[in-house]
N, CA, C and O of each residue as an XYZ file, in Angstrom:
468
protein
N       0.859     -1.158      0.000
C       0.003      0.005     -0.012
C       0.909      1.219      0.023
O       1.913      1.245      0.734
N       0.529      2.254     -0.779
C       1.292      3.462     -0.845
C       0.775      4.433      0.246
O      -0.277      4.199      0.840
N       1.533      5.529      0.499
C       1.112      6.520      1.503
C      -0.274      7.113      1.089
O      -1.161      7.319      1.918
N      -0.400      7.366     -0.205
C      -1.678      7.910     -0.712
C      -2.792      6.961     -0.485
O      -3.866      7.392     -0.064
N      -2.617      5.683     -0.735
C      -3.661      4.699     -0.505
C      -3.999      4.591      0.987
O      -5.166      4.460      1.358
N      -2.976      4.647      1.828
C      -3.200      4.547      3.272
C      -4.067      5.700      3.792
O      -4.952      5.481      4.620
N      -3.825      6.889      3.327
C      -4.585      8.067      3.765
C      -5.979      7.985      3.195
O      -6.942      8.264      3.910
N      -6.128      7.615      1.937
C      -7.543      7.437      1.389
C      -8.287      6.372      2.159
O      -9.479      6.518      2.427
N      -7.590      5.282      2.526
C      -8.211      4.234      3.279
C      -8.722      4.774      4.647
O      -9.805      4.394      5.090
N      -7.953      5.644      5.298
C      -8.289      6.211      6.568
C      -9.671      6.868      6.441
O     -10.569      6.577      7.231
N      -9.846      7.770      5.428
C     -11.126      8.459      5.264
C     -12.283      7.481      5.021
O     -13.371      7.664      5.566
N     -12.053      6.447      4.207
C     -13.125      5.506      4.031
C     -13.461      4.770      5.340
O     -14.633      4.517      5.618
N     -12.469      4.435      6.123
C     -12.746      3.779      7.425
C     -13.421      4.656      8.434
O     -14.337      4.218      9.130
N     -12.981      5.894      8.526
C     -13.612      6.814      9.480
C     -15.038      7.090      9.062
O     -15.914      7.161      9.923
N     -15.309      7.249      7.780
C     -16.633      7.565      7.265
C     -17.600      6.365      7.494
O     -18.807      6.538      7.663
N     -17.017      5.156      7.489
C     -17.847      3.957      7.712
C     -18.052      3.629      9.217
O     -18.783      2.705      9.576
N     -17.382      4.417     10.069
C     -17.503      4.174     11.504
C     -16.637      3.051     12.059
O     -16.893      2.561     13.159
N     -15.603      2.632     11.303
C     -14.756      1.519     11.715
C     -13.638      2.000     12.647
O     -12.513      2.238     12.206
N     -13.960      2.142     13.951
C     -13.027      2.685     14.909
C     -11.745      1.812     14.945
O     -10.630      2.329     14.881
N     -11.932      0.508     15.047
C     -10.767     -0.384     15.117
C      -9.859     -0.210     13.899
O      -8.641     -0.121     14.057
N     -10.413     -0.161     12.706
C      -9.673      0.007     11.492
C      -8.948      1.367     11.474
O      -7.789      1.459     11.069
N      -9.651      2.408     11.918
C      -9.049      3.752     11.942
C      -7.834      3.720     12.884
O      -6.752      4.146     12.481
N      -7.970      3.258     14.048
C      -6.915      3.240     15.098
C      -5.769      2.420     14.589
O      -4.625      2.805     14.828
N      -5.981      1.312     13.901
C      -4.941      0.445     13.417
C      -4.100      1.133     12.333
O      -2.983      0.700     12.049
N      -4.628      2.192     11.734
C      -3.883      2.976     10.757
C      -2.902      3.953     11.294
O      -2.210      4.647     10.549
N      -2.844      4.006     12.624
C      -1.884      4.872     13.322
C      -0.796      4.060     13.942
O      -1.053      2.939     14.382
N       0.444      4.580     14.004
C       1.517      3.910     14.713
C       1.162      3.917     16.252
O       0.335      4.699     16.721
N       1.820      3.030     16.964
C       1.589      2.861     18.438
C       1.643      4.223     19.165
O       0.764      4.516     19.976
N       2.624      5.025     18.894
C       2.804      6.302     19.601
C       2.505      7.503     18.758
O       3.101      8.562     18.951
N       1.563      7.358     17.793
C       1.222      8.434     16.934
C       0.702      9.642     17.718
O       0.175      9.495     18.820
N       0.856     10.848     17.131
C       0.349     12.039     17.703
C      -0.600     12.740     16.699
O      -0.230     13.059     15.569
N      -1.835     12.956     17.174
C      -2.801     13.644     16.332
C      -3.095     15.037     16.921
O      -3.523     15.153     18.070
N      -2.865     16.074     16.133
C      -3.159     17.452     16.544
C      -4.428     17.899     15.820
O      -4.514     17.869     14.592
N      -5.423     18.319     16.633
C      -6.707     18.726     16.090
C      -7.172     19.929     16.856
O      -7.121     19.914     18.086
N      -7.631     20.991     16.187
C      -8.098     22.215     16.879
C      -9.159     21.871     17.910
O     -10.088     21.102     17.663
N      -8.982     22.468     19.061
C      -9.968     22.278     20.141
C      -9.691     21.108     21.080
O     -10.423     20.896     22.047
N      -8.659     20.367     20.801
C      -8.254     19.188     21.608
C      -6.763     19.286     21.960
O      -5.957     19.857     21.225
N      -6.440     18.700     23.119
C      -4.995     18.535     23.423
C      -4.503     17.490     22.429
O      -5.285     16.677     21.938
N      -3.236     17.513     22.142
C      -2.644     16.463     21.253
C      -3.019     15.069     21.731
O      -2.863     14.762     22.913
N      -3.509     14.225     20.840
C      -3.807     12.853     21.206
C      -2.602     12.013     20.910
O      -2.136     11.944     19.773
N      -2.089     11.360     21.961
C      -0.819     10.606     21.814
C      -1.089      9.106     22.101
O      -1.536      8.736     23.187
N      -0.810      8.283     21.115
C      -0.986      6.826     21.228
C      -2.327      6.336     20.809
O      -3.300      7.082     20.697
N      -2.346      5.052     20.581
C      -3.573      4.438     20.032
C      -4.723      4.468     21.099
O      -5.896      4.598     20.748
N      -4.359      4.346     22.380
C      -5.469      4.381     23.405
C      -6.200      5.736     23.359
O      -7.428      5.772     23.427
N      -5.467      6.831     23.246
C      -6.089      8.190     23.131
C      -6.919      8.284     21.864
O      -8.019      8.837     21.878
N      -6.392      7.741     20.755
C      -7.125      7.808     19.542
C      -8.393      6.954     19.592
O      -9.421      7.341     19.038
N      -8.326      5.812     20.243
C      -9.502      4.955     20.358
C     -10.590      5.663     21.193
O     -11.777      5.557     20.887
N     -10.168      6.389     22.256
C     -11.119      7.126     23.032
C     -11.782      8.238     22.173
O     -12.998      8.428     22.215
N     -10.977      8.937     21.423
C     -11.495     10.009     20.557
C     -12.488      9.445     19.519
O     -13.641      9.873     19.462
N     -12.042      8.511     18.727
C     -12.874      7.999     17.650
C     -14.006      7.134     18.174
O     -15.035      6.999     17.513
N     -13.837      6.556     19.328
C     -14.872      5.704     19.933
C     -15.950      6.424     20.685
O     -16.897      5.776     21.131
N     -15.872      7.740     20.859
C     -16.908      8.459     21.565
C     -16.692      9.917     21.772
O     -17.684     10.645     21.783
N     -15.509     10.423     21.937
C     -15.288     11.842     22.239
C     -15.597     12.702     20.983
O     -16.033     13.843     21.128
N     -15.388     12.198     19.813
C     -15.529     12.955     18.565
C     -16.988     13.419     18.478
O     -17.919     12.637     18.672
N     -17.158     14.711     18.181
C     -18.463     15.322     18.157
C     -19.283     14.990     16.885
O     -20.464     15.323     16.790
N     -18.645     14.349     15.949
C     -19.291     13.930     14.697
C     -20.047     12.666     14.869
O     -19.516     11.668     15.356
N     -21.335     12.700     14.458
C     -22.198     11.486     14.479
C     -21.950     10.636     13.282
O     -21.687      9.439     13.402
N     -22.035     11.264     12.076
C     -21.781     10.538     10.820
C     -21.525     11.573      9.695
O     -21.745     12.772      9.864
N     -21.066     11.069      8.576
C     -20.846     11.919      7.468
C     -19.799     11.390      6.540
O     -19.440     10.215      6.628
N     -19.289     12.215      5.645
C     -18.276     11.811      4.704
C     -17.286     12.895      4.387
O     -17.604     14.084      4.396
N     -16.053     12.449      4.101
C     -15.001     13.347      3.716
C     -14.990     13.380      2.189
O     -14.988     12.342      1.527
N     -14.984     14.603      1.648
C     -14.859     14.777      0.202
C     -13.454     15.331     -0.070
O     -13.127     16.445      0.338
N     -12.667     14.569     -0.737
C     -11.250     14.992     -1.003
C     -11.131     15.789     -2.326
O     -11.483     15.303     -3.401
N     -10.636     16.994     -2.203
C     -10.393     17.846     -3.360
C      -8.994     17.706     -3.897
O      -8.786     17.631     -5.108
N      -8.017     17.669     -2.981
C      -6.581     17.589     -3.366
C      -5.932     16.610     -2.396
O      -6.217     16.609     -1.199
N      -5.071     15.794     -2.933
C      -4.251     14.899     -2.133
C      -2.832     14.817     -2.760
O      -2.661     14.312     -3.869
N      -1.864     15.307     -2.045
C      -0.514     15.399     -2.584
C       0.425     14.593     -1.689
O       0.345     14.704     -0.465
N       1.285     13.811     -2.252
C       2.198     12.985     -1.498
C       3.637     13.258     -1.918
O       3.921     13.428     -3.103
N       4.554     13.300     -0.935
C       5.944     13.392     -1.156
C       6.557     12.347     -0.222
O       6.820     12.614      0.951
N       6.778     11.145     -0.776
C       7.233     10.071      0.080
C       6.231      9.743      1.167
O       5.070      9.435      0.896
N       6.695      9.814      2.385
C       5.881      9.487      3.553
C       4.999     10.661      4.039
O       4.281     10.539      5.032
N       5.067     11.737      3.356
C       4.322     12.968      3.749
C       3.141     13.131      2.819
O       3.301     13.057      1.601
N       1.959     13.352      3.369
C       0.724     13.469      2.544
C      -0.060     14.675      3.019
O      -0.306     14.839      4.213
N      -0.459     15.537      2.053
C      -1.296     16.675      2.356
C      -2.650     16.526      1.708
O      -2.725     16.117      0.549
N      -3.712     16.837      2.398
C      -5.047     16.641      1.923
C      -5.860     17.928      2.146
O      -5.782     18.550      3.206
N      -6.630     18.307      1.139
C      -7.573     19.404      1.269
C      -8.894     18.884      0.816
O      -9.005     18.227     -0.219
N      -9.967     19.203      1.652
C     -11.294     18.737      1.312
C     -12.349     19.331      2.132
O     -12.173     20.409      2.699
N     -13.482     18.644      2.219
C     -14.610     19.115      2.954
C     -15.262     17.918      3.670
O     -15.367     16.820      3.123
N     -15.684     18.171      4.888
C     -16.463     17.157      5.638
C     -17.876     17.611      5.611
O     -18.164     18.770      5.911
N     -18.801     16.701      5.247
C     -20.248     16.956      5.229
C     -20.898     15.863      6.044
O     -20.710     14.678      5.767
N     -21.704     16.274      7.103
C     -22.351     15.220      7.889
C     -23.167     15.901      9.018
O     -23.579     17.057      8.920
N     -23.367     15.128     10.068
C     -24.162     15.622     11.191
C     -23.355     15.424     12.482
O     -22.531     14.514     12.577
N     -23.604     16.281     13.462
C     -22.974     16.228     14.758
C     -23.873     15.483     15.717
O     -25.050     15.250     15.443
N     -23.319     15.126     16.806
C     -24.067     14.353     17.863
C     -25.220     15.208     18.453
O     -26.201     14.667     18.964
N     -25.085     16.521     18.374
C     -26.129     17.392     18.919
C     -27.302     17.546     17.893
O     -28.260     18.277     18.149
N     -27.204     16.847     16.736
C     -28.251     16.888     15.772
C     -28.067     17.925     14.700
O     -28.804     17.899     13.714
N     -27.131     18.836     14.830
C     -26.905     19.881     13.835
C     -26.087     19.313     12.628
O     -25.353     18.332     12.750
N     -26.252     19.963     11.503
C     -25.559     19.596     10.282
C     -24.219     20.280     10.256
O     -24.066     21.369     10.808
N     -23.218     19.643      9.607
C     -21.898     20.218      9.492
C     -21.398     20.112      8.021
O     -21.543     19.095      7.343
N     -20.829     21.193      7.612
C     -20.156     21.219      6.307
C     -18.947     22.167      6.477
O     -19.118     23.382      6.579
N     -17.749     21.608      6.505
C     -16.578     22.389      6.808
C     -15.402     22.008      5.993
O     -15.152     20.813      5.832
N     -14.663     22.926      5.468
C     -13.441     22.635      4.762
C     -12.329     22.277      5.747
O     -12.310     22.756      6.881
N     -11.402     21.423      5.294
C     -10.345     20.993      6.195
C      -9.064     20.796      5.391
O      -9.095     20.642      4.170
N      -7.960     20.804      6.086
C      -6.660     20.405      5.530
C      -6.022     19.509      6.511
O      -6.028     19.815      7.703
N      -5.460     18.400      6.083
C      -4.747     17.422      6.887
C      -3.366     17.278      6.356
O      -3.124     17.278      5.149
N      -2.434     17.152      7.317
C      -1.038     16.929      6.939
C      -0.585     15.712      7.752
O      -0.654     15.709      8.981
N      -0.119     14.677      7.038
C       0.158     13.343      7.541
C       1.692     13.068      7.317
O       2.310     13.482      6.337
N       2.209     12.357      8.288
C       3.548     11.743      8.129
C       3.368     10.280      8.493
O       2.868      9.968      9.574
N       3.777      9.366      7.589
C       3.601      7.971      7.818
C       4.900      7.247      8.068
O       5.962      7.749      7.701
N       4.849      6.108      8.668
C       6.071      5.300      8.914
C       6.260      4.319      7.725
O       5.525      4.359      6.739
N       7.249      3.465      7.860
C       7.577      2.508      6.793
C       6.460      1.520      6.521
O       6.408      0.930      5.442
N       5.545      1.325      7.499
C       4.419      0.427      7.382
C       3.180      1.150      6.926
O       2.088      0.582      6.966
N       3.317      2.419      6.482
C       2.192      3.262      6.021
C       1.176      3.540      7.073
O      -0.004      3.716      6.766
N       1.611      3.587      8.349
C       0.762      3.982      9.503
C       1.098      5.443      9.874
O       2.251      5.867      9.794
N       0.081      6.184     10.274
C       0.309      7.590     10.627
C       1.214      7.689     11.888
O       0.995      7.032     12.906
N       2.200      8.522     11.748
C       3.072      8.850     12.942
C       2.594     10.175     13.478
O       2.492     10.339     14.694
N       2.289     11.150     12.595
C       1.697     12.437     13.010
C       0.607     12.784     12.036
O       0.639     12.413     10.863
N      -0.368     13.511     12.560
C      -1.404     14.059     11.710
C      -1.755     15.440     12.352
O      -1.912     15.594     13.563
N      -1.860     16.397     11.444
C      -2.281     17.773     11.900
C      -3.548     18.073     11.070
O      -3.530     17.941      9.846
N      -4.615     18.465     11.718
C      -5.850     18.854     11.045
C      -6.110     20.357     11.255
O      -5.875     20.890     12.339
N      -6.597     21.028     10.201
C      -6.933     22.450     10.287
C      -8.303     22.552      9.614
O      -8.557     21.878      8.615
N      -9.181     23.390     10.156
C     -10.530     23.618      9.622
C     -10.655     25.054      9.104
O     -10.059     25.985      9.647
N     -11.447     25.202      8.038
C     -11.827     26.493      7.491
C     -12.913     27.045      8.349
O     -14.017     26.502      8.398
N     -12.611     28.134      9.038
C     -13.633     28.766      9.889
C     -13.262     30.233     10.010
O     -12.092     30.553     10.220
N     -14.221     31.126      9.882
C     -13.915     32.515     10.087
C     -13.432     32.826     11.514
O     -14.103     32.505     12.495
N     -12.245     33.461     11.604
C     -11.680     33.757     12.907
C     -11.386     35.213     13.033
O     -11.650     35.807     14.079
N     -10.844     35.814     11.998
C     -10.486     37.260     12.092
C     -11.175     38.046     11.011
O     -11.002     39.261     10.925
């Protein structure tokens, strides 16, 4: 599997609600940086997030751009779905991934398009 395929697989797994598959796509001591959360370190923290802390109920990631340079992958797209509070969500995002030799995420940084200034 290539880095590009691994990242595309992540979005398919998360959109299908496969928490075990999502977490398996991260290295043991992976670090995920996401706005509004402390950095999530390790698979246990990721399992807690994807297994219940995440405010998203369901939806899909629409990928507009995906660029890879070896083990580094950049993604730009939009998430469309619903939140656990019943509200609808449609937000642009950018993800920056670094993968290990087994194509598992070592680091991931997510940024959302939202008016701030």
